[in-house]
C-alpha atoms as an extended CHARMM CRD file, in Angstrom:
* protein
*
       177  EXT
         1         1  MET       CA             44.9660000000      105.7450000000      -49.0060000000  PROA      1               0.0000000000
         2         2  THR       CA             41.6420000000      107.4820000000      -49.2720000000  PROA      2               0.0000000000
         3         3  GLY       CA             39.0160000000      107.3560000000      -46.5330000000  PROA      3               0.0000000000
         4         4  THR       CA             36.8300000000      105.0300000000      -48.7010000000  PROA      4               0.0000000000
         5         5  GLY       CA             40.0190000000      102.7310000000      -49.2560000000  PROA      5               0.0000000000
         6         6  GLN       CA             40.8910000000      102.8660000000      -45.5020000000  PROA      6               0.0000000000
         7         7  LYS       CA             37.3570000000      101.4440000000      -44.7370000000  PROA      7               0.0000000000
         8         8  LEU       CA             37.6980000000       99.0020000000      -47.0190000000  PROA      8               0.0000000000
         9         9  ASN       CA             41.1600000000       97.9980000000      -45.6170000000  PROA      9               0.0000000000
        10        10  ILE       CA             39.6690000000       97.7090000000      -41.9340000000  PROA      10              0.0000000000
        11        11  ARG       CA             36.7550000000       95.6540000000      -42.9850000000  PROA      11              0.0000000000
        12        12  ARG       CA             38.9490000000       93.3170000000      -45.1220000000  PROA      12              0.0000000000
        13        13  ARG       CA             41.1970000000       92.8640000000      -41.9820000000  PROA      13              0.0000000000
        14        14  VAL       CA             38.3320000000       92.2690000000      -39.6880000000  PROA      14              0.0000000000
        15        15  GLY       CA             36.5870000000       89.5270000000      -42.1550000000  PROA      15              0.0000000000
        16        16  GLU       CA             40.6140000000       88.1160000000      -42.3220000000  PROA      16              0.0000000000
        17        17  ASN       CA             40.9730000000       87.8590000000      -38.5940000000  PROA      17              0.0000000000
        18        18  ARG       CA             37.3320000000       86.2150000000      -38.3510000000  PROA      18              0.0000000000
        19        19  CYS       CA             38.3870000000       83.7030000000      -40.6840000000  PROA      19              0.0000000000
        20        20  VAL       CA             41.8330000000       82.9460000000      -39.3890000000  PROA      20              0.0000000000
        21        21  ASN       CA             40.3960000000       82.5820000000      -35.8380000000  PROA      21              0.0000000000
        22        22  MET       CA             37.5010000000       80.2240000000      -36.9750000000  PROA      22              0.0000000000
        23        23  ILE       CA             40.2450000000       78.0950000000      -38.9180000000  PROA      23              0.0000000000
        24        24  ALA       CA             42.3840000000       78.3410000000      -35.7950000000  PROA      24              0.0000000000
        25        25  ASN       CA             39.4750000000       77.1510000000      -33.5340000000  PROA      25              0.0000000000
        26        26  LEU       CA             38.4790000000       74.2060000000      -36.1370000000  PROA      26              0.0000000000
        27        27  PHE       CA             42.0320000000       72.7780000000      -35.9010000000  PROA      27              0.0000000000
        28        28  HSD       CA             41.8650000000       73.3140000000      -32.0580000000  PROA      28              0.0000000000
        29        29  ALA       CA             44.8670000000       75.6650000000      -31.9770000000  PROA      29              0.0000000000
        30        30  PRO       CA             45.9450000000       76.6630000000      -28.3200000000  PROA      30              0.0000000000
        31        31  VAL       CA             44.4980000000       80.0560000000      -27.9140000000  PROA      31              0.0000000000
        32        32  GLY       CA             43.4850000000       81.4770000000      -24.8350000000  PROA      32              0.0000000000
        33        33  GLN       CA             39.9710000000       82.6580000000      -23.5880000000  PROA      33              0.0000000000
        34        34  ASP       CA             40.9150000000       86.4990000000      -24.2740000000  PROA      34              0.0000000000
        35        35  GLU       CA             43.3730000000       86.0400000000      -27.1180000000  PROA      35              0.0000000000
        36        36  ALA       CA             43.3330000000       85.8920000000      -31.1650000000  PROA      36              0.0000000000
        37        37  VAL       CA             45.2170000000       84.1150000000      -33.6520000000  PROA      37              0.0000000000
        38        38  ILE       CA             47.4140000000       86.6470000000      -35.1680000000  PROA      38              0.0000000000
        39        39  SER       CA             47.6820000000       86.5850000000      -39.3310000000  PROA      39              0.0000000000
        40        40  CYS       CA             49.4730000000       88.0320000000      -41.8150000000  PROA      40              0.0000000000
        41        41  GLY       CA             47.2900000000       88.5670000000      -45.0080000000  PROA      41              0.0000000000
        42        42  ILE       CA             48.3240000000       88.5330000000      -48.6840000000  PROA      42              0.0000000000
        43        43  VAL       CA             46.1430000000       89.1930000000      -51.3420000000  PROA      43              0.0000000000
        44        44  ALA       CA             47.3340000000       86.8330000000      -54.1270000000  PROA      44              0.0000000000
        45        45  SER       CA             47.8920000000       83.3060000000      -53.8080000000  PROA      45              0.0000000000
        46        46  SER       CA             50.9210000000       83.1040000000      -55.8180000000  PROA      46              0.0000000000
        47        47  GLU       CA             52.7730000000       85.3540000000      -53.0650000000  PROA      47              0.0000000000
        48        48  SER       CA             51.2530000000       83.0980000000      -50.2880000000  PROA      48              0.0000000000
        49        49  ALA       CA             52.6550000000       80.1280000000      -52.0200000000  PROA      49              0.0000000000
        50        50  GLY       CA             55.9920000000       81.7590000000      -52.6290000000  PROA      50              0.0000000000
        51        51  LEU       CA             56.2470000000       82.4490000000      -48.8890000000  PROA      51              0.0000000000
        52        52  ALA       CA             55.1830000000       79.0500000000      -48.0550000000  PROA      52              0.0000000000
        53        53  PHE       CA             57.9420000000       77.4520000000      -50.4060000000  PROA      53              0.0000000000
        54        54  LYS       CA             60.6670000000       79.9720000000      -48.9440000000  PROA      54              0.0000000000
        55        55  MET       CA             59.8110000000       78.9630000000      -45.5610000000  PROA      55              0.0000000000
        56        56  LYS       CA             59.6490000000       75.3780000000      -46.1750000000  PROA      56              0.0000000000
        57        57  TRP       CA             62.8980000000       75.2740000000      -47.8600000000  PROA      57              0.0000000000
        58        58  GLN       CA             64.4920000000       77.4530000000      -44.9540000000  PROA      58              0.0000000000
        59        59  HSD       CA             63.0540000000       74.8860000000      -42.1670000000  PROA      59              0.0000000000
        60        60  ARG       CA             64.5110000000       71.8770000000      -44.1540000000  PROA      60              0.0000000000
        61        61  ARG       CA             67.9760000000       73.7370000000      -44.6780000000  PROA      61              0.0000000000
        62        62  LYS       CA             68.2020000000       74.7650000000      -40.8750000000  PROA      62              0.0000000000
        63        63  ALA       CA             67.2300000000       71.1430000000      -39.8110000000  PROA      63              0.0000000000
        64        64  GLN       CA             70.3330000000       70.2370000000      -42.1380000000  PROA      64              0.0000000000
        65        65  GLY       CA             72.4700000000       72.8730000000      -40.8880000000  PROA      65              0.0000000000
        66        66  LEU       CA             72.7720000000       74.4690000000      -44.2430000000  PROA      66              0.0000000000
        67        67  PRO       CA             72.5200000000       78.2110000000      -45.0810000000  PROA      67              0.0000000000
        68        68  ILE       CA             69.2440000000       79.8450000000      -45.7110000000  PROA      68              0.0000000000
        69        69  ASP       CA             70.7190000000       83.1330000000      -47.3400000000  PROA      69              0.0000000000
        70        70  LYS       CA             70.2800000000       82.5100000000      -51.1180000000  PROA      70              0.0000000000
        71        71  PRO       CA             66.7780000000       80.9790000000      -52.0120000000  PROA      71              0.0000000000
        72        72  ASN       CA             65.9950000000       81.2170000000      -55.8520000000  PROA      72              0.0000000000
        73        73  ILE       CA             62.9740000000       80.6580000000      -58.0030000000  PROA      73              0.0000000000
        74        74  VAL       CA             63.1890000000       79.3580000000      -61.5190000000  PROA      74              0.0000000000
        75        75  THR       CA             60.4110000000       80.7460000000      -63.8920000000  PROA      75              0.0000000000
        76        76  GLY       CA             60.2110000000       81.4840000000      -67.5380000000  PROA      76              0.0000000000
        77        77  VAL       CA             60.7310000000       85.4780000000      -68.4480000000  PROA      77              0.0000000000
        78        78  ASN       CA             56.9570000000       85.1860000000      -69.4390000000  PROA      78              0.0000000000
        79        79  VAL       CA             56.2480000000       84.6270000000      -65.9550000000  PROA      79              0.0000000000
        80        80  GLN       CA             53.3820000000       86.6740000000      -63.9850000000  PROA      80              0.0000000000
        81        81  VAL       CA             54.6560000000       89.7190000000      -62.6690000000  PROA      81              0.0000000000
        82        82  CYS       CA             53.3100000000       88.7900000000      -59.1070000000  PROA      82              0.0000000000
        83        83  TRP       CA             56.4980000000       86.2980000000      -59.0730000000  PROA      83              0.0000000000
        84        84  GLU       CA             59.1230000000       89.2770000000      -59.4660000000  PROA      84              0.0000000000
        85        85  LYS       CA             57.2700000000       90.9850000000      -56.8920000000  PROA      85              0.0000000000
        86        86  PHE       CA             57.6520000000       88.2200000000      -54.5750000000  PROA      86              0.0000000000
        87        87  ALA       CA             61.4380000000       87.6730000000      -55.4700000000  PROA      87              0.0000000000
        88        88  ARG       CA             62.1060000000       91.4000000000      -54.8740000000  PROA      88              0.0000000000
        89        89  TYR       CA             60.2690000000       92.2120000000      -51.6290000000  PROA      89              0.0000000000
        90        90  PHE       CA             61.3010000000       88.6830000000      -49.7100000000  PROA      90              0.0000000000
        91        91  GLU       CA             64.9440000000       88.5590000000      -50.9550000000  PROA      91              0.0000000000
        92        92  VAL       CA             64.6300000000       85.6460000000      -53.5240000000  PROA      92              0.0000000000
        93        93  GLU       CA             66.7680000000       85.3680000000      -56.5750000000  PROA      93              0.0000000000
        94        94  LEU       CA             64.6920000000       85.1040000000      -59.6320000000  PROA      94              0.0000000000
        95        95  LYS       CA             66.1820000000       82.6010000000      -62.3790000000  PROA      95              0.0000000000
        96        96  GLU       CA             64.6720000000       82.8460000000      -65.4620000000  PROA      96              0.0000000000
        97        97  VAL       CA             64.6520000000       80.5480000000      -68.2360000000  PROA      97              0.0000000000
        98        98  LYS       CA             64.9600000000       82.5390000000      -71.5770000000  PROA      98              0.0000000000
        99        99  LEU       CA             62.4420000000       82.1620000000      -74.4450000000  PROA      99              0.0000000000
       100       100  SER       CA             63.3990000000       82.0400000000      -78.2700000000  PROA      100             0.0000000000
       101       101  GLU       CA             61.7370000000       83.3810000000      -81.3150000000  PROA      101             0.0000000000
       102       102  ASP       CA             59.8610000000       80.2990000000      -82.0830000000  PROA      102             0.0000000000
       103       103  TYR       CA             59.3910000000       79.0710000000      -78.6490000000  PROA      103             0.0000000000
       104       104  TYR       CA             57.4580000000       81.3700000000      -76.1140000000  PROA      104             0.0000000000
       105       105  VAL       CA             56.9670000000       79.3120000000      -72.9530000000  PROA      105             0.0000000000
       106       106  MET       CA             59.5620000000       77.9970000000      -70.4190000000  PROA      106             0.0000000000
       107       107  ASP       CA             61.5730000000       75.0030000000      -71.8210000000  PROA      107             0.0000000000
       108       108  PRO       CA             61.1090000000       72.4010000000      -68.9550000000  PROA      108             0.0000000000
       109       109  ALA       CA             64.7840000000       71.0510000000      -69.4880000000  PROA      109             0.0000000000
       110       110  LYS       CA             66.3860000000       74.2800000000      -69.3390000000  PROA      110             0.0000000000
       111       111  ALA       CA             64.3980000000       75.0130000000      -66.0700000000  PROA      111             0.0000000000
       112       112  VAL       CA             65.4680000000       71.9870000000      -64.6580000000  PROA      112             0.0000000000
       113       113  GLU       CA             68.9100000000       72.6170000000      -65.3540000000  PROA      113             0.0000000000
       114       114  MET       CA             68.8150000000       75.7910000000      -63.4180000000  PROA      114             0.0000000000
       115       115  VAL       CA             67.4700000000       74.4500000000      -60.2660000000  PROA      115             0.0000000000
       116       116  ASP       CA             70.0740000000       73.8410000000      -57.8020000000  PROA      116             0.0000000000
       117       117  GLU       CA             69.9590000000       73.2760000000      -54.0130000000  PROA      117             0.0000000000
       118       118  ASN       CA             69.0170000000       76.8370000000      -53.1220000000  PROA      118             0.0000000000
       119       119  SER       CA             65.5380000000       76.5770000000      -55.4740000000  PROA      119             0.0000000000
       120       120  ILE       CA             62.4730000000       76.8880000000      -53.4250000000  PROA      120             0.0000000000
       121       121  CYS       CA             60.1180000000       76.2470000000      -56.6030000000  PROA      121             0.0000000000
       122       122  VAL       CA             59.9240000000       76.0640000000      -60.2490000000  PROA      122             0.0000000000
       123       123  ALA       CA             56.7990000000       78.3570000000      -61.3310000000  PROA      123             0.0000000000
       124       124  ALA       CA             55.2840000000       77.1490000000      -64.3530000000  PROA      124             0.0000000000
       125       125  ILE       CA             52.3030000000       78.8070000000      -66.0060000000  PROA      125             0.0000000000
       126       126  LEU       CA             48.9580000000       77.4220000000      -67.5890000000  PROA      126             0.0000000000
       127       127  GLY       CA             48.2240000000       80.4470000000      -69.7450000000  PROA      127             0.0000000000
       128       128  SER       CA             51.3850000000       82.3920000000      -70.6690000000  PROA      128             0.0000000000
       129       129  THR       CA             51.2540000000       86.1210000000      -70.0750000000  PROA      129             0.0000000000
       130       130  PHE       CA             52.7430000000       86.5460000000      -73.6660000000  PROA      130             0.0000000000
       131       131  THR       CA             50.6320000000       84.0570000000      -75.8410000000  PROA      131             0.0000000000
       132       132  GLY       CA             48.2440000000       82.0980000000      -73.6370000000  PROA      132             0.0000000000
       133       133  GLU       CA             49.8710000000       78.7190000000      -74.3760000000  PROA      133             0.0000000000
       134       134  PHE       CA             50.2800000000       76.3550000000      -71.5880000000  PROA      134             0.0000000000
       135       135  GLU       CA             53.5470000000       75.4260000000      -70.0990000000  PROA      135             0.0000000000
       136       136  TYR       CA             54.5770000000       71.7000000000      -70.3230000000  PROA      136             0.0000000000
       137       137  VAL       CA             53.8390000000       70.9580000000      -66.7960000000  PROA      137             0.0000000000
       138       138  LYS       CA             54.1530000000       67.0000000000      -67.1710000000  PROA      138             0.0000000000
       139       139  LEU       CA             57.3730000000       67.0650000000      -68.6830000000  PROA      139             0.0000000000
       140       140  LEU       CA             58.8080000000       69.3830000000      -66.3570000000  PROA      140             0.0000000000
       141       141  ASN       CA             57.2400000000       67.3760000000      -63.3680000000  PROA      141             0.0000000000
       142       142  ASP       CA             58.8540000000       64.2740000000      -64.7450000000  PROA      142             0.0000000000
       143       143  LEU       CA             62.3930000000       65.8800000000      -65.1110000000  PROA      143             0.0000000000
       144       144  LEU       CA             62.1110000000       67.4470000000      -62.1510000000  PROA      144             0.0000000000
       145       145  ALA       CA             60.9830000000       64.3070000000      -60.3890000000  PROA      145             0.0000000000
       146       146  GLU       CA             64.2720000000       62.5870000000      -61.5960000000  PROA      146             0.0000000000
       147       147  LYS       CA             66.6320000000       65.5630000000      -60.6310000000  PROA      147             0.0000000000
       148       148  ASN       CA             65.0060000000       65.4130000000      -57.1560000000  PROA      148             0.0000000000
       149       149  ALA       CA             65.4490000000       61.5880000000      -56.9090000000  PROA      149             0.0000000000
       150       150  LYS       CA             69.2770000000       62.1650000000      -57.6990000000  PROA      150             0.0000000000
       151       151  THR       CA             70.2170000000       64.7650000000      -55.6830000000  PROA      151             0.0000000000
       152       152  ALA       CA             67.6510000000       64.2040000000      -52.5090000000  PROA      152             0.0000000000
       153       153  TRP       CA             66.5760000000       67.7940000000      -53.2390000000  PROA      153             0.0000000000
       154       154  GLU       CA             62.7640000000       68.6160000000      -52.7970000000  PROA      154             0.0000000000
       155       155  THR       CA             62.0570000000       71.1430000000      -55.2600000000  PROA      155             0.0000000000
       156       156  PRO       CA             58.4950000000       71.3850000000      -55.8370000000  PROA      156             0.0000000000
       157       157  ILE       CA             56.4280000000       72.9370000000      -58.7170000000  PROA      157             0.0000000000
       158       158  HSD       CA             53.9450000000       75.6650000000      -58.6000000000  PROA      158             0.0000000000
       159       159  VAL       CA             51.5030000000       75.8730000000      -61.6090000000  PROA      159             0.0000000000
       160       160  ASP       CA             50.1200000000       79.5960000000      -61.9180000000  PROA      160             0.0000000000
       161       161  ALA       CA             46.5790000000       78.9400000000      -63.6780000000  PROA      161             0.0000000000
       162       162  ALA       CA             45.3110000000       82.3460000000      -63.0900000000  PROA      162             0.0000000000
       163       163  SER       CA             45.2050000000       82.8870000000      -66.6670000000  PROA      163             0.0000000000
       164       164  GLY       CA             44.5590000000       79.2910000000      -67.9030000000  PROA      164             0.0000000000
       165       165  GLY       CA             42.8990000000       77.3620000000      -64.9730000000  PROA      165             0.0000000000
       166       166  PHE       CA             39.2540000000       78.1120000000      -66.1730000000  PROA      166             0.0000000000
       167       167  ILE       CA             39.8590000000       76.8770000000      -69.5810000000  PROA      167             0.0000000000
       168       168  ALA       CA             42.1660000000       73.9400000000      -68.5860000000  PROA      168             0.0000000000
       169       169  SER       CA             39.2860000000       72.6960000000      -66.2190000000  PROA      169             0.0000000000
       170       170  MET       CA             36.9820000000       72.0450000000      -69.6710000000  PROA      170             0.0000000000
       171       171  GLY       CA             39.3680000000       70.9510000000      -72.1920000000  PROA      171             0.0000000000
       172       172  GLU       CA             39.5250000000       67.0330000000      -72.2980000000  PROA      172             0.0000000000
       173       173  GLU       CA             43.2350000000       67.3540000000      -73.5830000000  PROA      173             0.0000000000
       174       174  TYR       CA             44.3240000000       68.7870000000      -70.3340000000  PROA      174             0.0000000000
       175       175  GLN       CA             42.4790000000       66.4050000000      -67.9430000000  PROA      175             0.0000000000
       176       176  CYS       CA             44.5790000000       63.9400000000      -65.8110000000  PROA      176             0.0000000000
       177       177  GLN       CA             44.6520000000       60.1140000000      -66.8900000000  PROA      177             0.0000000000
């Protein structure tokens, strides 16, 4: 890392620590007078979400006396690269829904078929990296809610809106009813 990069990283960490300690104070965290809250900074929100999904899944499985060694995420092959990196770095299997010649987004039915008791989440995309298309999140939610009800699993959905979130907020056809 260059000298400039090191200085910027130090400033980022100082700012991060200040913010985390402000939040801890706001929520009355039990921190002593000469102590500080410890944080683990993550640059992107998808990685943060992935860690939260994995930890929540592990906590729930431990409470049930079930193994926690084989977590997975279900995505389309058109997923943002951050999910591939998350899976690799945090030892989570990436289950990818294949696309077809005339269908360039994740098929919700195929995605839900791939969900099992070890699935920590299904990652959908608003704004596919291939075509910019939005995935069918409403249908995915309906199918996954049905599967969760039948199995008593609690598999959540993460909607990655890095590409399309800004556009979706302006289009009437994307607004919730």
